[in-house]
C-alpha positions as a Markdown table, in Angstrom:
| # | Residue | x | y | z |
|---|---|---|---|---|
| 1 | Met | 0.1 | 1.8 | 13.4 |
| 2 | Leu | 0.5 | 4.4 | 10.6 |
| 3 | Ile | 3.8 | 4.8 | 8.9 |
| 4 | Arg | 5.0 | 6.7 | 5.8 |
| 5 | Ser | 6.0 | 4.5 | 2.9 |
| 6 | Ile | 9.2 | 6.4 | 2.2 |
| 7 | Ala | 10.2 | 5.8 | 5.9 |
| 8 | Leu | 10.1 | 2.1 | 5.2 |
| 9 | Met | 12.5 | 2.3 | 2.3 |
| 10 | Gly | 15.8 | 0.6 | 3.2 |
| 11 | Tyr | 14.4 | -1.3 | 6.2 |
| 12 | Lys | 16.1 | -4.7 | 6.6 |
| 13 | Leu | 14.1 | -7.8 | 5.8 |
| 14 | Asp | 14.8 | -10.5 | 8.3 |
| 15 | Ser | 13.7 | -14.0 | 7.3 |
| 16 | Leu | 13.5 | -17.0 | 9.6 |
| 17 | Asp | 17.1 | -17.9 | 8.8 |
| 18 | Gly | 18.8 | -14.6 | 8.0 |
| 19 | Glu | 18.6 | -11.2 | 6.3 |
| 20 | Leu | 17.3 | -11.4 | 2.8 |
| 21 | Gly | 17.6 | -7.8 | 1.7 |
| 22 | Lys | 16.0 | -4.4 | 2.1 |
| 23 | Val | 12.7 | -2.7 | 1.2 |
| 24 | Lys | 12.8 | -1.2 | -2.3 |
| 25 | Asp | 9.2 | -0.5 | -3.3 |
| 26 | Phe | 5.6 | -1.5 | -2.8 |
| 27 | Tyr | 2.9 | -2.7 | -5.1 |
| 28 | Phe | -0.7 | -1.7 | -4.3 |
| 29 | Asp | -4.0 | -2.5 | -6.1 |
| 30 | Asp | -6.1 | 0.3 | -7.6 |
| 31 | Arg | -9.4 | -1.0 | -6.1 |
| 32 | His | -8.8 | -1.2 | -2.3 |
| 33 | Trp | -5.5 | 0.8 | -2.3 |
| 34 | Ala | -4.0 | -2.0 | -0.2 |
| 35 | Ile | -0.3 | -3.0 | -0.3 |
| 36 | Arg | -0.2 | -6.4 | -2.0 |
| 37 | Tyr | 3.6 | -6.8 | -2.2 |
| 38 | Leu | 6.7 | -5.4 | -0.7 |
| 39 | Val | 9.5 | -5.4 | -3.3 |
| 40 | Ala | 12.8 | -6.5 | -1.9 |
| 41 | Asp | 16.3 | -5.4 | -3.0 |
| 42 | Thr | 18.2 | -8.7 | -2.5 |
| 43 | Gly | 21.5 | -7.5 | -3.9 |
| 44 | Gln | 23.2 | -10.3 | -5.8 |
| 45 | Trp | 21.5 | -13.1 | -3.8 |
| 46 | Ile | 18.6 | -13.4 | -6.3 |
| 47 | Ala | 19.6 | -11.4 | -9.5 |
| 48 | Phe | 17.5 | -10.5 | -12.5 |
| 49 | Arg | 14.1 | -11.1 | -10.9 |
| 50 | Gln | 11.7 | -9.3 | -8.6 |
| 51 | Val | 11.4 | -10.7 | -5.1 |
| 52 | Leu | 8.0 | -10.0 | -3.8 |
| 53 | Ile | 6.8 | -10.4 | -0.2 |
| 54 | Ser | 3.1 | -10.5 | 0.6 |
| 55 | Pro | 1.8 | -8.9 | 3.9 |
| 56 | Tyr | 0.8 | -12.5 | 4.8 |
| 57 | Ala | 4.5 | -13.1 | 5.6 |
| 58 | Leu | 5.1 | -9.8 | 7.4 |
| 59 | Leu | 5.3 | -10.5 | 11.2 |
| 60 | Ala | 6.3 | -7.1 | 12.7 |
| 61 | Val | 7.7 | -3.8 | 11.8 |
| 62 | Asn | 10.5 | -2.6 | 14.2 |
| 63 | Asn | 11.0 | 1.1 | 13.7 |
| 64 | Glu | 13.8 | 1.4 | 16.2 |
| 65 | Glu | 15.9 | -1.4 | 14.6 |
| 66 | Arg | 14.6 | -0.4 | 11.1 |
| 67 | Asn | 13.7 | -3.9 | 10.1 |
| 68 | Ile | 10.7 | -6.1 | 9.2 |
| 69 | Ala | 10.4 | -9.7 | 10.4 |
| 70 | Ile | 9.4 | -12.1 | 7.6 |
| 71 | Asn | 7.8 | -15.5 | 8.4 |
| 72 | Leu | 9.6 | -17.2 | 5.5 |
| 73 | Thr | 12.9 | -19.0 | 5.0 |
| 74 | Arg | 15.3 | -17.9 | 2.4 |
| 75 | Lys | 14.8 | -21.3 | 0.7 |
| 76 | Gln | 11.0 | -20.7 | 0.4 |
| 77 | Ile | 11.6 | -17.3 | -1.2 |
| 78 | Glu | 14.3 | -18.6 | -3.5 |
| 79 | Asp | 11.9 | -21.4 | -4.7 |
| 80 | Ser | 8.9 | -19.1 | -5.2 |
| 81 | Pro | 7.6 | -18.4 | -8.7 |
| 82 | Ser | 10.0 | -16.2 | -10.7 |
| 83 | Leu | 9.1 | -12.8 | -12.0 |
| 84 | Asp | 11.4 | -10.9 | -14.3 |
| 85 | Ser | 12.5 | -7.5 | -13.0 |
| 86 | Asp | 11.0 | -5.8 | -16.1 |
| 87 | Lys | 7.7 | -7.6 | -16.1 |
| 88 | Pro | 4.4 | -6.5 | -14.5 |
| 89 | Val | 2.7 | -8.7 | -11.9 |
| 90 | Ser | 0.1 | -10.8 | -13.8 |
| 91 | Arg | -2.8 | -12.8 | -12.5 |
| 92 | Gln | -1.1 | -16.0 | -13.6 |
| 93 | Phe | 2.0 | -15.1 | -11.5 |
| 94 | Glu | -0.2 | -14.2 | -8.5 |
| 95 | Gln | -2.1 | -17.5 | -8.7 |
| 96 | Ala | 1.2 | -19.4 | -8.8 |
| 97 | Tyr | 2.7 | -17.3 | -6.0 |
| 98 | Tyr | -0.2 | -17.7 | -3.6 |
| 99 | Gly | -0.4 | -21.4 | -4.5 |
| 100 | His | 3.3 | -21.8 | -3.7 |
| 101 | Tyr | 2.8 | -20.4 | -0.2 |
| 102 | Gly | -0.7 | -21.7 | 0.4 |
| 103 | Trp | -2.2 | -18.4 | 1.3 |
| 104 | Pro | -5.9 | -17.5 | 0.6 |
| 105 | Asn | -6.4 | -15.3 | -2.5 |
| 106 | Tyr | -7.0 | -11.6 | -1.7 |
| 107 | Trp | -9.0 | -11.2 | -4.9 |
| 108 | Ser | -11.8 | -13.6 | -3.8 |
| 109 | Gly | -14.4 | -12.4 | -1.3 |
| 110 | Pro | -16.0 | -9.1 | -0.3 |
| 111 | Tyr | -13.3 | -7.5 | 1.8 |
| 112 | Met | -9.9 | -6.0 | 1.3 |
| 113 | Trp | -8.2 | -9.3 | 2.0 |
| 114 | Gly | -10.8 | -11.6 | 0.4 |
| 115 | Tyr | -12.9 | -12.9 | 3.2 |
| 116 | Tyr | -11.2 | -10.8 | 5.8 |
| 117 | Pro | -10.6 | -7.0 | 6.4 |
| 118 | Tyr | -6.9 | -7.7 | 7.2 |
| 119 | Pro | -4.3 | -10.5 | 6.3 |
| 120 | Met | -5.6 | -13.5 | 8.3 |
| 121 | Arg | -2.6 | -15.5 | 9.2 |
| 122 | Asp | -4.3 | -18.2 | 11.3 |
| 123 | Arg | -4.8 | -21.0 | 8.9 |
| 124 | Asp | -7.5 | -22.6 | 11.2 |
| 125 | Lys | -9.7 | -19.6 | 10.5 |
| 126 | Trp | -9.4 | -19.5 | 6.7 |
| 127 | Thr | -12.6 | -19.8 | 4.8 |
| 128 | Ala | -12.6 | -22.6 | 2.2 |
| 129 | Pro | -13.1 | -21.2 | -1.3 |
| 130 | Thr | -16.1 | -22.2 | -3.4 |
| 131 | Lys | -16.3 | -22.6 | -7.2 |
| 132 | Ala | -19.0 | -20.0 | -7.3 |
| 133 | Glu | -17.0 | -17.3 | -5.4 |
| 134 | Lys | -16.7 | -13.9 | -7.0 |
| 135 | Thr | -13.3 | -12.6 | -8.0 |
| 136 | Trp | -11.9 | -9.4 | -9.3 |
| 137 | Asp | -8.9 | -8.6 | -11.5 |
| 138 | Pro | -6.4 | -6.5 | -9.6 |
| 139 | His | -4.2 | -4.0 | -11.4 |
| 140 | Leu | -1.1 | -3.4 | -9.3 |
| 141 | Arg | 0.7 | 0.0 | -9.2 |
| 142 | Ser | 4.1 | 0.9 | -7.7 |
| 143 | Thr | 4.2 | 3.5 | -5.0 |
| 144 | His | 7.5 | 4.7 | -6.5 |
| 145 | Ala | 5.9 | 5.2 | -9.9 |
| 146 | Val | 2.8 | 7.0 | -8.5 |
| 147 | Thr | 4.8 | 9.4 | -6.4 |
| 148 | Gly | 4.8 | 12.7 | -8.3 |
| 149 | Tyr | 1.3 | 12.2 | -9.9 |
| 150 | Asp | -0.5 | 15.6 | -10.2 |
| 151 | Ile | -3.6 | 16.1 | -8.1 |
| 152 | Glu | -6.6 | 17.7 | -9.9 |
| 153 | Ala | -9.3 | 19.2 | -7.7 |
| 154 | Ala | -12.8 | 20.2 | -9.0 |
| 155 | Asp | -11.5 | 23.6 | -10.0 |
| 156 | Gly | -7.8 | 23.2 | -10.8 |
| 157 | Glu | -4.5 | 21.5 | -9.8 |
| 158 | Ile | -3.5 | 21.6 | -6.1 |
| 159 | Gly | -0.1 | 19.8 | -6.1 |
| 160 | His | 1.3 | 16.4 | -6.5 |
| 161 | Val | 1.7 | 13.1 | -4.6 |
| 162 | Lys | 4.7 | 13.1 | -2.3 |
| 163 | Asp | 4.2 | 10.0 | -0.3 |
| 164 | Phe | 1.8 | 7.5 | 1.2 |
| 165 | Ile | 0.7 | 6.7 | 4.7 |
| 166 | Ile | 0.3 | 3.0 | 5.3 |
| 167 | Asp | -1.6 | 1.1 | 8.1 |
| 168 | Asp | 0.8 | -1.7 | 9.0 |
| 169 | Glu | -2.0 | -3.8 | 10.5 |
| 170 | Thr | -4.2 | -4.1 | 7.4 |
| 171 | Trp | -1.5 | -2.8 | 5.0 |
| 172 | Ala | -4.0 | -0.4 | 3.5 |
| 173 | Ile | -2.9 | 3.0 | 2.1 |
| 174 | Arg | -4.8 | 5.3 | 4.4 |
| 175 | Tyr | -3.7 | 8.6 | 3.0 |
| 176 | Leu | -1.8 | 10.3 | 0.1 |
| 177 | Ile | 0.5 | 13.1 | 1.3 |
| 178 | Ile | 0.0 | 16.0 | -1.1 |
| 179 | Asp | 2.7 | 18.6 | -1.6 |
| 180 | Thr | 0.7 | 21.7 | -2.6 |
| 181 | Gly | 3.7 | 23.2 | -4.4 |
| 182 | Ser | 3.3 | 26.8 | -5.7 |
| 183 | Trp | -0.5 | 26.8 | -5.1 |
| 184 | Trp | 0.0 | 26.8 | -1.3 |
| 185 | Pro | 3.8 | 27.0 | -0.8 |
| 186 | Gly | 5.3 | 25.0 | 2.0 |
| 187 | Lys | 2.1 | 23.3 | 3.0 |
| 188 | Lys | 1.0 | 19.7 | 2.8 |
| 189 | Val | -2.4 | 18.0 | 3.1 |
| 190 | Leu | -3.7 | 14.5 | 3.4 |
| 191 | Leu | -6.3 | 12.9 | 1.1 |
| 192 | Ser | -7.8 | 9.5 | 1.6 |
| 193 | Pro | -8.0 | 7.2 | -1.4 |
| 194 | Arg | -11.7 | 6.9 | -0.6 |
| 195 | Trp | -12.1 | 10.5 | -1.6 |
| 196 | Ile | -10.5 | 10.0 | -5.0 |
| 197 | Glu | -12.9 | 10.2 | -7.9 |
| 198 | Arg | -10.7 | 8.6 | -10.5 |
| 199 | Val | -7.0 | 8.1 | -11.5 |
| 200 | Ser | -5.7 | 8.7 | -15.0 |
| 201 | Trp | -2.8 | 6.3 | -15.1 |
| 202 | Asp | -1.8 | 7.2 | -18.6 |
| 203 | Lys | -1.8 | 10.9 | -17.8 |
| 204 | Ser | -0.3 | 10.4 | -14.3 |
| 205 | Lys | -3.1 | 12.4 | -12.6 |
| 206 | Val | -5.3 | 11.9 | -9.6 |
| 207 | Phe | -8.8 | 13.5 | -9.7 |
| 208 | Val | -10.7 | 14.5 | -6.5 |
| 209 | Asn | -14.2 | 16.1 | -6.7 |
| 210 | Leu | -13.4 | 18.7 | -4.0 |
| 211 | Pro | -12.9 | 22.4 | -4.4 |
| 212 | Arg | -9.4 | 23.8 | -3.9 |
| 213 | Glu | -10.6 | 26.1 | -1.1 |
| 214 | Thr | -12.1 | 23.2 | 0.8 |
| 215 | Ile | -8.8 | 21.3 | 0.6 |
| 216 | Lys | -7.0 | 24.5 | 1.7 |
| 217 | Gln | -9.1 | 24.8 | 4.8 |
| 218 | Ser | -8.5 | 21.2 | 5.8 |
| 219 | Pro | -6.3 | 20.5 | 8.9 |
| 220 | Glu | -2.7 | 21.1 | 7.8 |
| 221 | Tyr | -0.4 | 18.1 | 7.8 |
| 222 | Thr | 3.2 | 18.4 | 9.1 |
| 223 | Glu | 5.7 | 15.6 | 8.5 |
| 224 | Glu | 7.3 | 15.9 | 12.0 |
| 225 | Ser | 4.8 | 13.4 | 13.3 |
| 226 | Leu | 2.3 | 10.9 | 12.0 |
| 227 | Pro | -1.4 | 11.7 | 12.1 |
| 228 | Ser | -3.0 | 11.0 | 15.5 |
| 229 | Arg | -6.5 | 9.6 | 15.8 |
| 230 | Asp | -7.6 | 13.1 | 16.9 |
| 231 | Tyr | -6.2 | 14.6 | 13.8 |
| 232 | Glu | -7.8 | 11.9 | 11.6 |
| 233 | Ala | -11.2 | 12.6 | 13.2 |
| 234 | Arg | -10.8 | 16.3 | 12.5 |
| 235 | Leu | -9.7 | 15.6 | 8.9 |
| 236 | His | -12.7 | 13.3 | 8.2 |
| 237 | Gly | -15.0 | 15.7 | 10.0 |
| 238 | His | -13.9 | 18.5 | 7.8 |
| 239 | Tyr | -14.8 | 16.6 | 4.7 |
| 240 | Asn | -17.9 | 15.1 | 6.3 |
| 241 | Arg | -16.7 | 11.6 | 5.8 |
| 242 | Arg | -17.0 | 8.5 | 8.0 |
| 243 | Gly | -13.7 | 7.4 | 9.5 |
| 244 | Tyr | -12.3 | 4.1 | 8.3 |
| 245 | Trp | -11.8 | 3.0 | 11.9 |
| 246 | Ile | -15.6 | 3.1 | 12.6 |
| 247 | Gly | -17.1 | -0.3 | 12.2 |
């Protein structure tokens, strides 16, 4: 199911033995554009450190109750490796974090989640790592920090990032919601991370090698409803791109 990241902000996080906080932010990697951690606001329960929850622990999103079920106890989370609130997520922290919970590393293997295209929660199906396995070094970004980045088309700016649309099965970011601002007042469009040419993190700018007019002629996005598969097919067809849902 697709859901806007901003809509998830404030959702309650229900652990196996009680509420542990609310959704505050997300960290995603700049290679697969997949959500790697949900950042929890735990109030005073765990102060002065970031509490990160991997999608491996996310059981279900309940939009009616505005909560997310977490397959962890409060004790497991409290005993997890500590990360200061003002520190970035390092490889050393991630290795300790994944080792603490015993999950397979997402940075090993050919797919978005290592050896799988989605978070594999069945331990009996996990692939045993080998010493010769290839790994990559993820650089994690905050959805909150990237919101507002300018979008640069092939022939000029078209607006800025307003939000992200997340697939809560794979936890991939499927689309960036672009507010076209004064260029096309009152209109919004969707762009897939797959269509991004590059991102200048130091200049807070996203580059897409698409003409402004082509983007303007794409199916308009309205925030009243999430994109249907029919809309997604028309959007991908407009850009002559293969849908992510096609195997």
